N, C-alpha and C positions, 0 to 999 in steps of 0.2 A: 639176424641184426646187424651182422656184422659187414658191413662192405668189404672187398675183394680189397685187402692191404697190401702194401708192399715187402714183399718178405726181409727184405733189409731192413724193416721197424724193429723183427727181432732182434735184430744185433746192434741194437740202440746202447747210449750210454747208460754206464753204472750207477750214474748218480742216486743217491737214496729218494725215495720219493715216499713223504707220509700219507697213511692212509686213515682217515676215522669209516669203521664199519658200523651200520646202522639198519638193524633189524631186530625183531621182536624174540627172537628162535636162536639163543646162545648156544647150541648144538650147530646152527649154519653157519654163526659168528666165528666159533673156535674150527668148524671147518675150513673157511675161507684164510683164516690165520694159519694155518697149518702147510695150506696150499702156498701161500706166500712165504713162507719159512726159506731163507735163503736166496731170495732174490732181491732185487732194490727197491722194492716196494714194501716197506714196514708200518704194520698195524700201530700205530702208537695211540687208539683209544678206540672203545667199543661205546655204542649207545644202543637203548632197547625202544626207545622211542622218541618221536619227532623233540617232543621238550628237552630231552636228554642231548639229544642231538647237535641241537642249539648250545646247551653249555659246556658239551664237550669243544666245540669248535669253538665257541669264545677261548675256550682255556690252550688249546690245542693249535689252533690256525692250521688244520691240516692242507696238504696241497690238493690231494683228493680224497673224495667221500662217495661211496661207497650203499647206496640207496635204495631201501625196499620199499615199493609203493603201497603194501597194505600191510598193517601193523595195528596189535592191539588197541592203541591208543587215540588212534585214528587213520590220516591217510597221511603216506608218505609222499603225495605231491603238493601238500596244502605246507610238508615241513620243507621240501624242495625250494619252494615261494621264499620263505622266510630266512632259510640258509643264502639262500641266493641273495636275498636283498642284503641281509648281514655281512655277507662276506662275498662279494661279486667275482672277486679274482679267484676263488676255490672254484675246482672241476668238481662237478658233481655227476656222477654217472647210477642211473638205474640198474639194481639187479633185482631181477622179479620173475613171478613163475607166469605173470597174465602176458601170452602173445594177446596185445589188444590193441590196434592202432588208434583208437580214440585215447588210450591212458598213453601212448608215445606222443599224441600229438600236445596232448596237455605236458608231460612231462618236458618236451623242447619248447614249447611256450613258457612254461616257467622256470628254465634256467638250464636244463639237463642235456650235457655233453654228448650223451649216448644213450643206450636203451639194451640191455643184456640179460640174457633169461637162464635163469638159475638152471645146474645141470650142464654148464657150461666145460666142457673141458680145460685143464688148468694151461696147454700149451696156448689154445685160443683165448683164455684169460687174459694172460700174458701178454699176447699181440695186441689185444685188443687194449689193455690199458698203456702198452709203451708207446699205441698210436697215438691215444687220446692225450696222453702225455706228451708227445712228441709233436701235437698241432695237427695231426688227421683226423679224421671224421670216422665215424664208426657206424654210421647208416648207411643203408643203397640208398641209392639217387632216389628209386623211386619212393622209399619213404621219407626221404626228405620233401623231395615235392609234394606228397600227399599233406604232409605234417605242416609245412608253410601254408597251403593254400587255406587252411581253415584257421589263420591267424587272423585277429582283430589286427583293421590298419593301424590302430591309436597306439603310441609308444606306450610300454608299460613298466612304469619304474623311471629312473633316473639315467636317461639313456642319451642324450645331449653327448653331441659330437666333443672331446676334448679337445681336439684341433682337427682342421678341415682336413678333408680327403684330397689327395690330388686327383688329376683325370686319372690317371694309370691307377692309382690303389682305387676308385670307383670299379674302374673297369676289372678291376679283380675280383671286386667284391660281388659284383654282379655274378661271374664265373664260379667263385666260391657259390654263391646260393643255388647254384643248378647240382651242386653235390659234387664236382671234377675235382682230381687230385690234382695236387701240383705240377705233374710231371704233366697232365694233358692241358692243363691251363698254360704253361708255359708254351707246347706244343704251338696251343691257339694264336698267341701273341708272339710267339718267334723270341722267345727269352730263356733263360737258361731255368733249368727246376729250383736252383737257390737263390735266382732273382725272385721268382715266384713267393718262394717260402719267406723273404725278407718282407716282400710287399703284405704278405699276410701277418706276418709277427706286428709290422708297422700299424696296419688295420685294426687287429684285434685290441693296441694299444692306444688307439684315438676313439675308438668307440669305447673303451670301456667296459668291454667284454671278456668273459674269461677263455674264450674258443672258438674256433671257426664256427661250429655248429651254432652258438650262440650269433654271431657275425651273421650268418645265414637269415636268422631271425629277424635279427636289427633292418636288414635290407629290405625282407618283405614286408614289414612293420614301415618302412618309409620310404615303399614304391620303389626300390632300388630295383627290384626284379619281376618279370610278370611270371608267375606259377598257376596263372589259370588255366 
């Protein structure tokens, strides 16, 4: 489920990123906590249910939430929507055993920034987490396109523009929604990769979303891209 990420991402800065683990298996949570020890990813809390996740998120305000899909008390996808409603700027990544395109599409529609499978190796997990916190996209282009195709055209939630997009930003957003990384977008527009990164950061801020995947979801729902 992880796209071909830039190897330079693994050398990302070491600023601490706070993480909330949400899964009803304590052994799994302990394993992930152990895996992340000694990295820039600091587990600040754990939750065994969607209700506990909401309570923990309110108290801890984590930057990143790793969320299971199936938990004993119900559907993690429902918890995802509630978490994103209360904490729209928190980045949520699904970490699950279900390699299911329907679940993936629902996760993206609900606000997830990525979809990872349990059993992922530590190195791959770190690359993925560094990518998503660095503004990159975890999904393969085909997975993103398939998920966007199934989205309802009506906006979901408060997604009004905080500030209008410029013509260039709208152009960049259309390309982001195709799943292209910054480097390729820069080549298409004949601008530097760093310029594209700045545009994407501005777009995310103006849309009031948490990450580039949700910017792509916004674009699809507002008719700014052809995903047919």
